[in-house]
C-alpha positions as CSV (number, residue, x, y, z in Angstrom):
1,C,-0.7,-3.4,26.1
2,H,-2.3,-4.0,22.7
3,P,-0.7,-7.1,21.3
4,L,-3.3,-7.6,18.5
5,R,-2.5,-4.1,17.2
6,Y,1.3,-4.6,17.2
7,T,1.6,-5.2,13.4
8,S,-0.4,-2.1,12.6
9,I,1.5,0.1,15.1
10,M,5.0,-1.3,14.5
11,N,5.5,-1.1,10.7
12,M,8.8,-1.2,8.9
13,R,9.1,2.6,8.8
14,I,8.9,2.9,12.6
15,C,11.2,0.0,13.1
16,F,13.8,1.5,10.8
17,L,13.5,4.9,12.5
18,L,13.9,3.4,15.9
19,A,17.0,1.4,14.8
20,A,18.5,4.5,13.0
21,L,17.9,6.6,16.1
22,S,19.7,4.0,18.3
23,W,22.6,3.5,16.0
24,L,23.2,7.2,15.1
25,G,22.1,8.9,18.3
26,A,24.7,7.4,20.6
27,P,27.8,8.1,18.5
28,L,26.5,11.7,17.8
29,A,25.9,12.2,21.5
30,M,29.6,11.4,22.2
31,V,31.0,14.0,19.9
32,P,31.2,16.8,22.5
33,I,32.8,14.5,25.0
34,L,35.3,13.2,22.5
35,F,36.2,16.8,21.6
36,L,36.9,17.6,25.3
37,I,39.0,14.5,25.7
38,S,41.1,15.4,22.7
39,Q,41.9,18.7,24.4
40,M,43.3,16.9,27.5
41,S,46.9,16.1,28.1
42,F,48.1,12.6,29.0
43,C,51.2,11.9,30.9
44,G,52.9,8.8,32.3
45,V,52.1,5.3,31.5
46,N,49.7,4.8,28.6
47,I,48.6,1.3,29.4
48,I,44.9,0.8,29.9
49,N,44.1,-1.5,32.8
50,H,40.7,-2.7,31.5
51,F,39.1,-5.3,29.1
52,F,38.4,-2.6,26.5
53,C,39.1,1.1,25.9
54,D,36.4,2.5,28.2
55,L,35.8,6.3,28.8
56,M,36.6,6.3,32.5
57,T,39.7,4.2,32.0
58,V,41.0,6.7,29.5
59,L,40.2,9.6,31.8
60,R,42.2,7.9,34.6
61,L,45.3,8.2,32.3
62,S,45.0,12.0,32.1
63,C,47.0,14.5,34.1
64,S,44.5,17.3,33.3
65,D,41.9,18.7,35.6
66,L,38.8,16.4,35.1
67,Y,36.2,18.4,37.0
68,M,34.6,20.1,34.0
69,L,34.7,17.0,31.8
70,E,33.2,14.9,34.6
71,M,30.3,17.4,34.9
72,V,29.8,17.3,31.1
73,I,29.9,13.5,31.1
74,F,27.5,13.3,34.0
75,T,25.1,15.8,32.4
76,F,25.2,14.1,29.0
77,G,24.9,10.7,30.6
78,M,21.9,11.6,32.7
79,S,20.2,13.2,29.7
80,I,20.9,10.3,27.4
81,A,20.1,7.6,29.9
82,L,17.1,9.3,31.5
83,L,14.8,9.2,28.4
84,P,15.2,5.4,27.8
85,F,15.0,4.7,31.5
86,V,11.7,6.8,31.8
87,L,10.3,5.1,28.7
88,T,11.2,1.7,30.1
89,I,9.7,2.4,33.5
90,T,6.5,3.8,31.9
91,S,6.2,0.7,29.7
92,Y,6.7,-1.6,32.7
93,S,4.2,0.4,34.7
94,Y,1.6,-0.1,32.0
95,I,2.4,-3.8,32.0
96,I,1.8,-4.0,35.8
97,L,-1.6,-2.3,35.3
98,V,-2.6,-4.8,32.6
99,I,-1.4,-7.7,34.7
100,M,-3.4,-6.4,37.7
101,R,-6.6,-6.5,35.6
102,I,-6.2,-10.2,34.9
103,N,-9.0,-12.0,36.7
104,S,-7.5,-15.4,37.2
105,T,-4.8,-16.0,39.8
106,E,-3.1,-18.5,37.5
107,G,-3.0,-15.9,34.7
108,K,-1.5,-13.3,37.0
109,H,1.1,-15.7,38.3
110,K,2.1,-16.7,34.8
111,A,2.3,-13.0,33.6
112,F,4.3,-11.9,36.7
113,S,6.7,-14.8,36.3
114,T,7.5,-13.7,32.7
115,Y,7.5,-10.0,33.7
116,S,9.8,-10.5,36.7
117,S,12.5,-12.1,34.5
118,H,12.4,-9.2,32.1
119,L,12.4,-6.7,35.0
120,I,15.5,-8.4,36.5
121,V,17.4,-8.1,33.2
122,V,16.4,-4.5,32.7
123,S,17.4,-3.7,36.3
124,M,20.8,-5.4,35.8
125,F,21.3,-3.4,32.6
126,Y,20.5,0.0,34.0
127,G,22.2,-0.7,37.3
128,T,25.5,-1.8,35.9
129,A,25.4,1.0,33.2
130,I,24.8,3.6,35.8
131,C,27.5,2.2,38.1
132,L,30.0,2.0,35.2
133,H,29.4,5.3,33.5
134,L,27.8,7.8,35.8
135,R,30.3,8.2,38.6
136,P,33.4,10.4,39.0
137,V,36.8,9.0,38.0
138,S,37.9,9.6,41.6
139,M,35.3,7.1,42.9
140,S,36.3,4.4,40.4
141,S,38.9,1.7,40.7
142,P,40.2,-0.6,38.0
143,A,38.9,-3.7,39.8
144,T,35.3,-2.4,40.2
145,D,35.3,-1.0,36.6
146,K,36.3,-4.4,35.3
147,L,33.6,-6.1,37.3
148,F,30.9,-3.8,36.2
149,A,32.1,-3.9,32.6
150,L,32.1,-7.7,32.7
151,L,28.5,-7.7,34.1
152,Y,27.4,-5.1,31.6
153,T,28.8,-6.8,28.5
154,T,28.5,-10.5,29.2
155,P,25.5,-11.9,31.2
156,I,23.0,-9.3,30.3
157,P,23.2,-9.8,26.5
158,M,23.1,-13.6,27.1
159,L,20.0,-13.2,29.3
160,I,18.3,-11.0,26.7
161,L,18.9,-13.7,24.1
162,Y,17.4,-16.3,26.5
163,L,14.3,-14.3,27.2
């Protein structure tokens, strides 16, 4: 909203703190879930039918009752995903308000064309992340998990680099 003040608002200290929060916050948030997974028992075939060792895929191998763990994962997932989602929606709402104040039709069109591509990528990111991580194991299947994982890890980072 204030592009001319960006360099005074976003200094190296704030940039470092945001990066540190991102890189340290996610692994620390997973510690309680990893502790609960380590208490589970696994039986049968230990072959993961996935592209990588994903949480829901590992849970599918367990022969323990998953209800409590699924509730913890859902609660943590909602709390961890909700803050960035709300901040992103708030930011995009401010952008819409700024675009609506542009007087020229050509300026609005140019701004909305740039904005819409960013909005599509953000929607794809949150949509696939929610579909992949915030649903019970009983509602997932290896085929859909692989599809969402592929969408989540491949085209979205490429689109972000392109934008």
